[in-house]
DSSP file (Angstrom, degrees, kcal/mol; ACC not computed):
  #  RESIDUE AA STRUCTURE BP1 BP2  ACC     N-H-->O    O-->H-N    N-H-->O    O-->H-N    TCO  KAPPA ALPHA  PHI   PSI    X-CA   Y-CA   Z-CA
    1    1 A M              0   0    0      0, 0.0     3,-0.1     0, 0.0     2,-0.0   0.000 360.0 360.0 360.0 143.3    1.2    9.3  -14.5
    2    2 A E        -     0   0    0      1,-0.2     2,-0.0     0, 0.0    49,-0.0  -0.242 360.0 -75.5 -72.8 169.5    4.4    7.4  -15.2
    3    3 A K        -     0   0    0      1,-0.1     2,-0.3    -2,-0.0    -1,-0.2  -0.346  48.0-114.8 -64.9 146.1    5.0    3.8  -14.0
    4    4 A L        -     0   0    0     -3,-0.1     2,-0.5    48,-0.1    48,-0.2  -0.632  27.7-130.8 -80.0 143.3    5.6    3.2  -10.4
    5    5 A I  B     -a   52   0A   0     46,-2.8    48,-3.4    -2,-0.3     2,-0.6  -0.823  16.8-161.7 -99.1 130.7    9.1    1.8   -9.6
    6    6 A V        -     0   0    0     -2,-0.5     2,-0.3    46,-0.2    48,-0.1  -0.949  10.3-177.8-116.6 114.9    9.4   -1.2   -7.3
    7    7 A E        -     0   0    0     -2,-0.6    -2,-0.0    46,-0.4     0, 0.0  -0.762  41.3 -97.1-104.6 154.5   12.8   -1.8   -5.8
    8    8 A K        -     0   0    0     -2,-0.3     2,-0.1     1,-0.0    19,-0.0  -0.623  50.2-136.9 -70.0 113.6   13.6   -4.8   -3.5
    9    9 A P        -     0   0    0      0, 0.0     3,-0.1     0, 0.0    -1,-0.0  -0.397  12.1-142.5 -77.5 150.7   13.3   -3.1   -0.1
   10   10 A E  S    S+     0   0    0      1,-0.2     2,-0.4    -2,-0.1    -2,-0.0   0.797  91.6  27.1 -73.3 -29.7   15.7   -3.7    2.7
   11   11 A R        -     0   0    0      2,-0.0    17,-3.7    18,-0.0     2,-0.4  -0.997  62.4-171.1-138.9 135.1   12.8   -3.6    5.2
   12   12 A V  E     +B   27   0B   0     -2,-0.4     2,-0.3    15,-0.2    15,-0.2  -0.996  12.5 179.7-123.9 127.8    9.1   -4.5    4.9
   13   13 A S  E     -B   26   0B   0     13,-2.5    13,-3.1    -2,-0.4     2,-0.3  -0.936   2.1-174.3-125.9 152.5    6.8   -3.7    7.7
   14   14 A W  E     -B   25   0B   0     -2,-0.3     2,-0.3    11,-0.2    11,-0.2  -0.980  10.2-169.3-144.7 156.2    3.1   -4.3    8.0
   15   15 A E  E     -B   24   0B   0      9,-2.2     9,-2.9    -2,-0.3     2,-0.5  -0.989   7.0-160.2-145.8 135.5    0.2   -3.5   10.4
   16   16 A Y  E     -B   23   0B   0     -2,-0.3     2,-0.7     7,-0.2     7,-0.2  -0.980   5.2-158.2-121.0 128.6   -3.3   -4.9   10.3
   17   17 A D  E  >> -B   22   0B   0      5,-2.6     4,-1.6    -2,-0.5     5,-1.6  -0.899   6.1-169.9-103.7 103.5   -6.2   -3.2   12.1
   18   18 A D  T  45S+     0   0    0     -2,-0.7    -1,-0.2     1,-0.2     5,-0.0   0.875  83.7  54.2 -63.7 -38.8   -8.9   -5.9   12.6
   19   19 A G  T  45S+     0   0    0      1,-0.2    -1,-0.2     2,-0.1    -2,-0.0   0.889 120.5  31.1 -63.5 -39.7  -11.6   -3.4   13.7
   20   20 A A  T  45S-     0   0    0      2,-0.1    40,-0.3    -3,-0.1    -1,-0.2   0.562 103.0-132.0 -92.7 -10.9  -11.2   -1.3   10.6
   21   21 A D  T  <5 +     0   0    0     -4,-1.6    39,-2.5     1,-0.2    40,-1.5   0.941  56.5 144.3  55.8  52.0  -10.2   -4.3    8.4
   22   22 A V  E   < -BC  17  59B   0     -5,-1.6    -5,-2.6    37,-0.2     2,-0.5  -0.984  36.8-161.6-126.6 128.0   -7.2   -2.4    7.0
   23   23 A L  E     -BC  16  58B   0     35,-2.4    35,-2.9    -2,-0.4     2,-0.5  -0.934   8.2-169.2-107.8 128.6   -3.8   -3.8    6.0
   24   24 A D  E     -BC  15  57B   0     -9,-2.9    -9,-2.2    -2,-0.5     2,-0.4  -0.979   2.9-174.4-120.9 126.0   -0.9   -1.4    5.7
   25   25 A I  E     -BC  14  56B   0     31,-2.9    31,-2.5    -2,-0.5     2,-0.4  -0.976   3.6-170.8-121.8 130.4    2.4   -2.5    4.2
   26   26 A S  E     -BC  13  55B   0    -13,-3.1   -13,-2.5    -2,-0.4     2,-0.5  -0.938  11.8-148.1-123.2 144.6    5.4   -0.2    4.0
   27   27 A F  E     -B   12   0B   0     27,-2.9   -15,-0.2    -2,-0.4   -19,-0.0  -0.936  63.1 -19.7-111.0 129.6    8.7   -0.6    2.2
   28   28 A G  S    S-     0   0    0    -17,-3.7   -15,-0.1    -2,-0.5     3,-0.1  -0.253 110.4 -16.5  74.3-163.4   11.9    0.8    3.7
   29   29 A K  S    S-     0   0    0      1,-0.1    -2,-0.1   -17,-0.0     2,-0.0  -0.417  83.0 -89.8 -76.1 151.1   12.1    3.6    6.3
   30   30 A P        +     0   0    0      0, 0.0     2,-0.3     0, 0.0    -1,-0.1  -0.361  60.1 160.0 -60.6 136.7    9.0    5.8    6.9
   31   31 A Q        -     0   0    0     23,-0.1     2,-0.1    -3,-0.1    23,-0.0  -0.989  46.2 -85.0-155.4 158.6    9.0    8.8    4.6
   32   32 A K        +     0   0    0     -2,-0.3     2,-0.3    13,-0.0    13,-0.0  -0.448  57.3 163.8 -66.8 137.2    6.6   11.4    3.2
   33   33 A A        -     0   0    0     -2,-0.1     2,-0.3    14,-0.1    14,-0.2  -0.966  37.9-108.1-150.4 162.9    4.9   10.2    0.1
   34   34 A L  E     -D   46   0B   0     12,-2.8    12,-2.4    -2,-0.3     2,-0.4  -0.649  32.1-140.7 -89.9 153.6    2.0   10.9   -2.2
   35   35 A S  E     -D   45   0B   0     -2,-0.3     2,-0.4    10,-0.2    10,-0.2  -0.895  13.7-170.1-116.7 147.0   -1.0    8.5   -2.2
   36   36 A M  E     -D   44   0B   0      8,-2.3     8,-2.5    -2,-0.4     2,-0.6  -0.983  19.4-136.6-137.7 125.8   -3.1    7.3   -5.2
   37   37 A D  E     -D   43   0B   0     -2,-0.4     6,-0.2     6,-0.2     3,-0.1  -0.710  16.6-175.1 -81.8 117.6   -6.4    5.4   -4.9
   38   38 A L  E     -     0   0B   0      4,-2.9     5,-0.2    -2,-0.6    -1,-0.1   0.499  43.7-115.1 -90.3  -4.3   -6.4    2.6   -7.3
   39   39 A G  E >  S+D   42   0B   0      3,-0.7     3,-1.6     1,-0.0    -1,-0.3  -0.164  90.6  72.3  91.5 168.6  -10.0    1.6   -6.5
   40   40 A S  T 3  S-     0   0    0      1,-0.3     3,-0.1    -3,-0.1    -1,-0.0   0.765 129.5 -59.0  55.7  29.1  -11.3   -1.6   -4.9
   41   41 A G  T 3  S+     0   0    0      1,-0.2    18,-3.5    17,-0.1     2,-0.5   0.606 104.9 127.0  82.7  12.5   -9.9   -0.5   -1.6
   42   42 A V  E <   +DE  39  58B   0     -3,-1.6    -4,-2.9    16,-0.2    -3,-0.7  -0.909  31.3 178.8-110.1 127.1   -6.3   -0.3   -2.7
   43   43 A V  E     -DE  37  57B   0     14,-2.5    14,-2.9    -2,-0.5     2,-0.3  -0.993  11.4-157.4-124.0 128.3   -4.2    2.9   -2.0
   44   44 A V  E     -DE  36  56B   0     -8,-2.5    -8,-2.3    -2,-0.4     2,-0.4  -0.789   3.6-150.0-104.7 150.5   -0.5    3.1   -3.1
   45   45 A R  E     +DE  35  55B   0     10,-3.2     9,-2.8    -2,-0.3    10,-1.2  -0.973  24.6 166.2-119.1 134.0    2.1    5.4   -1.6
   46   46 A Y  E     -DE  34  53B   0    -12,-2.4   -12,-2.8    -2,-0.4     2,-0.4  -0.965  39.8-101.0-146.0 158.7    5.0    6.6   -3.7
   47   47 A L     >  -     0   0    0      5,-2.2     4,-2.3    -2,-0.3     5,-0.3  -0.679  27.0-142.2 -82.9 131.7    7.7    9.2   -3.8
   48   48 A E  T  4 S+     0   0    0     -2,-0.4    -1,-0.1     1,-0.2   -15,-0.1   0.892  95.1  46.4 -62.6 -43.2    6.9   12.1   -6.1
   49   49 A K  T  4 S+     0   0    0      1,-0.2    -1,-0.2     3,-0.0    -2,-0.0   0.904 129.1  20.5 -69.8 -41.3   10.4   12.7   -7.5
   50   50 A S  T  4 S-     0   0    0      2,-0.1    -2,-0.2   -45,-0.0    -1,-0.2   0.559  90.3-130.2-107.4  -9.5   11.3    9.1   -8.3
   51   51 A N     <  +     0   0    0     -4,-2.3   -46,-2.8     1,-0.2     2,-0.3   0.690  50.6 161.6  62.2  20.1    7.8    7.4   -8.5
   52   52 A E  B     -a    5   0A   0     -5,-0.3    -5,-2.2   -48,-0.2     2,-0.4  -0.562  42.7-122.2 -73.6 129.9    9.3    4.7   -6.2
   53   53 A L  E     + E   0  46B   0    -48,-3.4   -46,-0.4    -2,-0.3    -7,-0.3  -0.583  34.9 172.1 -71.7 125.3    6.6    2.6   -4.5
   54   54 A V  E     -     0   0B   0     -9,-2.8   -27,-2.9    -2,-0.4     2,-0.3   0.410  58.4 -35.4-116.8  -1.0    7.0    2.9   -0.7
   55   55 A G  E     -CE  26  45B   0    -10,-1.2   -10,-3.2   -29,-0.3    -1,-0.4  -0.926  47.9-139.3 166.0 173.0    3.9    1.2    0.5
   56   56 A F  E     -CE  25  44B   0    -31,-2.5   -31,-2.9    -2,-0.3     2,-0.4  -0.987   8.0-143.5-155.0 161.3    0.3    0.3    0.0
   57   57 A T  E     -CE  24  43B   0    -14,-2.9   -14,-2.5    -2,-0.3     2,-0.5  -0.976   4.8-156.8-127.5 137.9   -3.0    0.0    2.0
   58   58 A V  E >   -CE  23  42B   0    -35,-2.9   -35,-2.4    -2,-0.4     3,-0.5  -0.970  10.8-159.9-116.9 116.5   -5.8   -2.5    1.4
   59   59 A I  E 3  S+C   22   0B   0    -18,-3.5   -37,-0.2    -2,-0.5   -38,-0.1  -0.834  78.6  18.9 -96.6 128.1   -9.1   -1.4    2.9
   60   60 A G  T >> S+     0   0    0    -39,-2.5     4,-1.1    -2,-0.5     3,-0.7   0.900  73.3 170.9  79.8  44.0  -11.6   -4.2    3.4
   61   61 A L  H X>  +     0   0    0    -40,-1.5     4,-2.4    -3,-0.5     3,-0.5   0.856  69.8  60.3 -57.7 -39.4   -9.0   -7.0    3.4
   62   62 A K  H 3> S+     0   0    0      1,-0.3     4,-2.3     2,-0.2    -1,-0.2   0.877 103.8  50.4 -60.2 -37.3  -11.4   -9.7    4.5
   63   63 A S  H <4 S+     0   0    0     -3,-0.7    -1,-0.3     2,-0.2    -2,-0.2   0.790 110.4  50.8 -71.5 -26.2  -13.6   -9.1    1.5
   64   64 A V  H << S+     0   0    0     -4,-1.1    -2,-0.2    -3,-0.5    -1,-0.2   0.892 115.2  41.5 -74.6 -41.0  -10.5   -9.4   -0.8
   65   65 A L  H  < S+     0   0    0     -4,-2.4    -2,-0.2     1,-0.3    -3,-0.2   0.806 126.9  33.1 -77.4 -30.1   -9.4  -12.7    0.8
   66   66 A R  S  < S-     0   0    0     -4,-2.3    -1,-0.3    -5,-0.3     3,-0.1  -0.716  84.9-161.2-126.2  80.3  -12.9  -14.1    1.0
   67   67 A P        -     0   0    0      0, 0.0    -3,-0.1     0, 0.0    -4,-0.0  -0.210  31.6 -93.3 -61.1 150.8  -14.8  -12.8   -2.0
   68   68 A A              0   0    0     -5,-0.2    -5,-0.0     1,-0.1     0, 0.0  -0.354 360.0 360.0 -63.6 143.9  -18.6  -13.0   -1.9
   69   69 A K              0   0    0     -3,-0.1    -1,-0.1    -2,-0.0     0, 0.0   0.432 360.0 360.0 -89.1 360.0  -20.1  -16.1   -3.5
């Protein structure tokens, strides 16, 4: 896969589900995109034609912010 392109978005929105411990961040207006699991609970969303990054999801955010000792 080619590199993902990150542009400075006009709009950034986010939603956190405390029960599921999932953080979702989106760039720009909502649009159909492909997803790729990067591992460690991170999933990125990007446009197929341009490889532009349009968002990402972090599953298990609490464990990322407070790593096990």
